[in-house]
C-alpha positions in Angstrom: 0.0 0.0 0.0 1.3 3.4 -0.9 2.5 5.7 1.9 0.4 8.8 2.6 2.1 12.2 3.3 0.8 12.2 6.9 2.3 8.8 7.5 5.9 9.9 6.7 8.4 9.7 9.6 8.7 13.0 11.4 12.4 12.7 12.1 14.5 14.9 9.8 18.0 14.0 8.7 18.5 17.1 6.6 18.8 20.3 8.7 17.2 23.6 7.7 19.6 26.0 6.0 21.9 24.7 3.3 23.7 26.0 0.2 21.3 24.7 -2.4 19.8 27.2 -4.9 16.3 28.6 -4.2 13.7 26.2 -5.4 16.2 23.3 -5.8 14.2 20.0 -6.2 17.2 18.0 -4.9 16.4 19.3 -1.4 12.9 17.9 -1.6 14.0 14.6 -3.0 17.0 14.2 -0.6 14.8 14.9 2.4 12.5 12.0 1.6 15.3 9.7 0.6 16.9 10.2 4.0 13.5 9.6 5.7 13.2 6.3 3.9 16.8 5.3 4.8 16.1 6.0 8.4 19.6 7.4 9.1 21.4 4.0 9.1 23.4 4.7 5.9 26.6 6.0 4.5 26.8 8.0 1.3 29.4 8.4 -1.4 29.0 11.7 -3.3 31.1 13.0 -6.2 31.5 16.7 -7.2 27.9 17.7 -7.8 25.1 19.9 -6.5 24.7 17.5 -3.6 28.1 18.4 -2.3 27.0 22.0 -2.3 23.8 21.2 -0.5 25.6 19.1 2.1 28.1 21.9 2.9 31.9 22.2 3.2 33.8 20.4 5.9 33.5 20.7 8.9 30.0 22.1 8.4 27.2 20.0 7.1 23.4 20.3 6.8 23.0 16.5 6.7 22.9 14.2 9.7 24.3 11.1 8.1 27.9 10.3 7.2 29.2 10.6 3.7 32.4 10.6 1.8 33.1 13.1 -0.9 34.9 11.4 -3.8 36.2 12.3 -7.2 33.8 12.7 -10.1 34.0 9.2 -11.8 34.3 7.1 -8.6 30.9 7.1 -6.8 30.1 3.5 -7.5 33.7 2.4 -7.0 33.9 4.1 -3.7 30.6 2.6 -2.6 31.9 -0.8 -3.6 34.9 -0.3 -1.3 32.6 0.8 1.6 30.5 -2.3 1.0 33.6 -4.5 1.2 34.9 -2.7 4.3 31.6 -3.0 6.2 31.3 -6.6 5.3 34.8 -7.3 6.6 34.0 -5.6 9.9 30.6 -7.2 10.3 28.5 -4.1 9.7 26.4 -5.2 6.8 23.3 -3.7 8.5 24.4 -0.3 7.2 23.0 0.7 3.8 25.6 2.1 1.4 24.3 4.7 -1.0 26.1 6.3 -3.9 24.3 9.5 -5.1 25.4 11.5 -8.1 24.0 13.8 -10.7 23.5 12.9 -14.3 27.0 14.0 -15.3 28.5 11.8 -12.7 26.2 8.9 -13.7 25.3 9.0 -17.4 28.7 10.2 -18.5 31.8 10.4 -16.2 30.7 7.8 -13.7 29.1 5.2 -16.0 32.1 2.9 -16.1 32.3 2.4 -12.3 28.5 2.0 -12.1 28.4 -0.6 -14.9 31.2 -2.5 -13.2 29.5 -2.5 -9.8 26.2 -3.5 -11.5 27.8 -6.4 -13.3 29.2 -7.6 -10.0 25.8 -7.0 -8.4 27.5 -5.1 -5.5 25.2 -4.7 -2.6 24.4 -0.9 -2.6 21.9 1.6 -3.7 22.8 4.0 -6.5 20.7 7.2 -6.9 21.0 9.5 -9.9 19.4 12.9 -9.5 18.9 14.0 -13.0 18.8 17.7 -13.6 19.7 17.1 -17.2 23.1 19.0 -17.3 26.2 19.7 -15.3 24.5 22.3 -13.2 27.2 22.6 -10.5 29.8 23.8 -13.0 27.9 26.1 -15.3 25.1 24.2 -17.0 27.1 22.2 -19.6 25.4 19.6 -21.7 25.3 16.0 -20.4 24.1 12.7 -21.9 20.8 13.3 -20.0 20.2 16.7 -21.6 17.0 16.4 -23.7 16.9 17.2 -27.4 16.3 20.9 -28.1 17.5 22.1 -24.7 20.1 24.9 -24.8 23.1 24.7 -22.4 26.4 26.6 -22.3 28.0 23.9 -24.5 25.3 23.3 -27.1 24.6 25.1 -30.4 22.2 28.1 -30.3 19.4 25.8 -31.4 19.9 23.3 -28.6 21.1 19.8 -28.2 20.7 17.7 -31.3 20.4 14.2 -29.7 17.8 12.5 -27.5 18.6 12.0 -23.8 20.4 8.8 -22.8 18.1 6.2 -21.1 20.3 5.3 -18.1 17.6 3.1 -16.4 17.4 1.0 -19.5 21.2 0.6 -19.6 21.1 -0.6 -16.0 18.2 -2.9 -16.7 20.5 -4.6 -19.3 22.8 -5.6 -16.4 20.1 -7.8 -14.8 20.2 -6.1 -11.4 17.3 -6.8 -9.0 15.7 -3.4 -8.7 15.4 -0.3 -10.8 13.1 2.6 -10.2 12.4 6.1 -11.5 11.0 9.0 -9.4 10.4 12.7 -9.1 10.4 14.9 -6.0 7.0 16.3 -7.1 5.6 12.8 -6.0 7.5 12.4 -2.7 5.6 9.4 -1.3 6.3 7.4 -4.5 10.0 8.3 -4.1 9.9 7.4 -0.4 8.2 4.0 -1.0 10.8 3.1 -3.7 13.8 3.9 -1.5 12.2 2.0 1.4 11.7 -1.0 -0.9 15.3 -0.8 -2.2 16.7 -0.9 1.3 15.2 -4.4 1.8 16.6 -5.8 -1.4 20.1 -7.2 -1.8 22.4 -6.5 -4.7 22.7 -3.4 -6.9 19.7 -1.2 -6.8 19.4 1.7 -9.2 17.1 4.7 -8.8 16.8 7.6 -11.3 15.2 10.8 -9.9 14.1 13.7 -12.2 15.4 16.9 -10.5 13.9 20.1 -12.0 16.5 22.9 -11.8 15.1 26.5 -11.8 18.4 28.1 -12.7 19.5 25.6 -15.4 16.0 25.0 -16.8 15.2 28.7 -16.5 11.8 28.8 -14.7 10.7 30.6 -11.5 11.9 28.9 -8.3 8.3 28.8 -7.0 7.3 26.5 -9.9 9.7 23.6 -9.1 7.0 21.1 -8.0 4.7 22.1 -10.8 7.4 21.6 -13.4 8.1 18.1 -12.1 4.4 17.3 -12.3 4.3 18.6 -15.9 7.2 16.4 -16.8 5.3 13.3 -15.6 2.0 14.5 -17.1 3.5 14.8 -20.6 5.5 11.5 -20.4 9.0 13.2 -20.4 9.4 11.4 -17.1 7.7 8.0 -16.5 7.3 6.7 -13.0 7.9 3.0 -12.8 9.8 0.2 -11.0 11.4 -3.0 -12.3 11.7 -5.7 -9.6 13.4 -8.9 -10.6 12.6 -8.1 -14.2 8.9 -7.3 -13.6 7.9 -3.8 -14.9 5.2 -1.8 -13.2 4.0 1.8 -13.7 3.5 3.6 -10.4 1.9 6.7 -8.9 0.8 9.3 -11.4 2.1 7.4 -14.5 -0.1 4.5 -13.6 -3.1 6.7 -13.4 -2.2 8.3 -16.7 -2.0 4.9 -18.3 -5.5 4.1 -17.0 -6.8 7.4 -18.4 -5.1 6.8 -21.7 -3.8 10.2 -22.5 -0.7 12.3 -21.9 -0.4 16.1 -22.0 1.4 17.5 -25.1 5.1 18.0 -24.5 4.8 21.4 -26.1 3.2 22.7 -23.0 6.0 21.4 -20.9 8.9 22.9 -22.9 7.0 26.3 -23.4 7.5 27.2 -19.7 11.2 26.6 -19.6 13.7 29.2 -20.9 16.2 26.5 -21.9 13.9 25.6 -24.8 13.5 29.2 -26.0 13.5 29.2 -29.8 13.0 25.5 -30.1 11.9 24.5 -33.6 8.6 22.7 -34.3 10.3 19.8 -35.9 12.4 19.3 -32.7 9.3 19.3 -30.5 7.8 16.8 -32.9 10.9 14.6 -32.6 10.6 14.8 -28.8 6.9 14.0 -28.9 7.6 11.0 -31.1 10.3 9.7 -28.8 8.0 10.1 -25.7 5.0 8.4 -27.5 7.2 5.5 -28.5 8.5 5.0 -25.0 5.1 5.5 -23.4 3.6 2.8 -25.6 6.4 0.4 -24.6 5.8 1.2 -20.9 2.1 0.6 -21.1 2.6 -2.7 -22.9 5.2 -3.9 -20.4 2.9 -2.9 -17.5 -0.1 -4.7 -19.0 2.0 -7.9 -19.4 2.8 -8.0 -15.7 -0.6 -7.2 -14.2 
């Protein structure tokens, strides 16, 4: 049964006051991730927005231990922690690697793939704000087609975003899930489930970014909802190969209709000047993936 907002644990592991940007969705997501973990965890974190949120040593806004590591090594460092805890008889502690899309889809994918192939016992969470936001909004493998960054042509990125959850699914790991902070209880339930599973668990969290996506900070939650409503983000989980739509995406599948992606891109400055044919290419990609998701979900009901 899905958790309700009023049933969430009251204890907070993220303290008020941090260095994240105004309206940053990472703070919303991270707060609920920590609630689901219950504090009995250790994080590995590469150079990213999360290191900014956590703060600079010896000051931190987070009440759990973590290790800051170099950009490509989140999964490798987590693998080392898993081995060390096992050697000291502390396998009750959950090891979590958490990185942005740059540190996951691009720079960190080798270490992540290696850990997934070994089925190392840890949770990997990618918060996907669809560019290298911590270093100046450079293009990443997760940047969607048509979006403008500081390292794309004036008319935006020319390729579709890399589907990292699908790449991890090809490794045959026991649990994969997607999420969005605009649907916090869905995120909470998936992290809670992942804690109880052994092996490599991968979670991909859409993380709307006001400064990089160029929308008002007050609209963060609404932008995340729009991403799901139009199918740019699909909420699902894959447990032991069984695919299930969850939360709002499940309801949208039952209703049988997504919102046009044009409405979603129109409220973000990063898509300013996007051409109609690019929007059509984006819509076609979304429709194809959505059809596949509905089919897979129906097969497992």
